[in-house]
C-alpha positions in Angstrom: 119.0 106.0 83.0 116.4 106.9 86.1 114.2 103.9 84.7 117.0 101.6 84.8 118.1 102.3 88.3 114.1 102.0 89.6 113.4 98.7 88.0 116.8 98.3 89.7 115.6 98.9 93.0 112.3 97.1 92.4 114.2 93.8 91.7 116.1 94.2 94.6 112.9 94.7 97.1 111.2 92.4 95.3 114.3 89.7 95.8 114.7 90.5 99.5 111.1 90.1 100.9 111.1 87.1 98.3 114.0 85.2 101.1 112.2 86.7 104.4 112.6 83.9 106.4 110.3 82.8 109.5 111.6 80.9 113.3 109.2 80.1 115.6 111.0 79.7 119.6 109.9 79.3 122.6 110.4 81.9 124.9 110.5 80.9 128.9 109.6 84.5 129.8 106.2 84.8 128.0 105.4 80.7 128.3 104.1 81.2 124.6 106.4 80.5 121.5 106.7 83.2 119.3 108.2 83.8 115.0 110.8 85.9 114.8 112.4 87.4 110.9 116.0 86.5 112.6 117.9 83.3 113.4 117.9 82.7 116.6 119.8 82.4 119.7 119.2 79.5 121.2 120.5 79.9 125.3 118.0 77.8 127.3 121.1 76.0 129.3 122.8 79.7 130.3 119.5 80.9 132.0 118.4 83.1 128.6 114.8 82.8 127.7 115.1 80.9 124.1 114.1 77.5 124.9 113.5 76.1 121.5 113.8 77.6 117.9 111.8 75.2 114.9 113.0 76.8 111.3 113.4 78.7 108.7 110.4 78.4 107.0 110.1 80.6 103.7 106.7 82.3 104.9 104.8 83.5 107.8 101.8 81.1 107.1 104.2 77.9 107.6 106.0 79.3 110.5 102.1 79.7 111.9 101.0 76.1 110.6 104.6 74.8 112.3 103.7 76.5 115.8 100.5 75.2 115.9 101.7 71.4 115.5 104.6 72.0 118.5 103.6 70.6 121.8 105.1 72.6 123.7 103.5 76.2 122.0 99.9 77.0 123.5 97.4 77.1 120.8 97.2 80.7 119.4 93.9 81.5 118.5 94.0 83.7 115.2 91.0 86.3 114.8 88.1 85.8 111.9 88.7 88.7 109.1 85.0 90.1 109.9 85.6 90.1 113.4 88.7 91.9 113.0 87.3 94.7 110.7 84.4 94.6 113.7 81.5 93.6 111.6 78.9 91.7 113.4 76.1 89.3 112.0 
């Protein structure tokens, strides 16, 4: 019985992460485009900071690609894995 409950919990956890959505939103306050995991509320007309939203995207990589193709978003330099780990040549 415990193994059945454990397997059910694992299926639910895996299922929830498989349906994670990402949106690319323009942030007026920071002048950048952010990737968020909740559906953005576009409130530019009432003086809010969120100017636009694009999505949903199924993976973080898809959202990063979309962010790089939106003209209003400044270019973001992603660190190379070797540089992030502190390795030098």
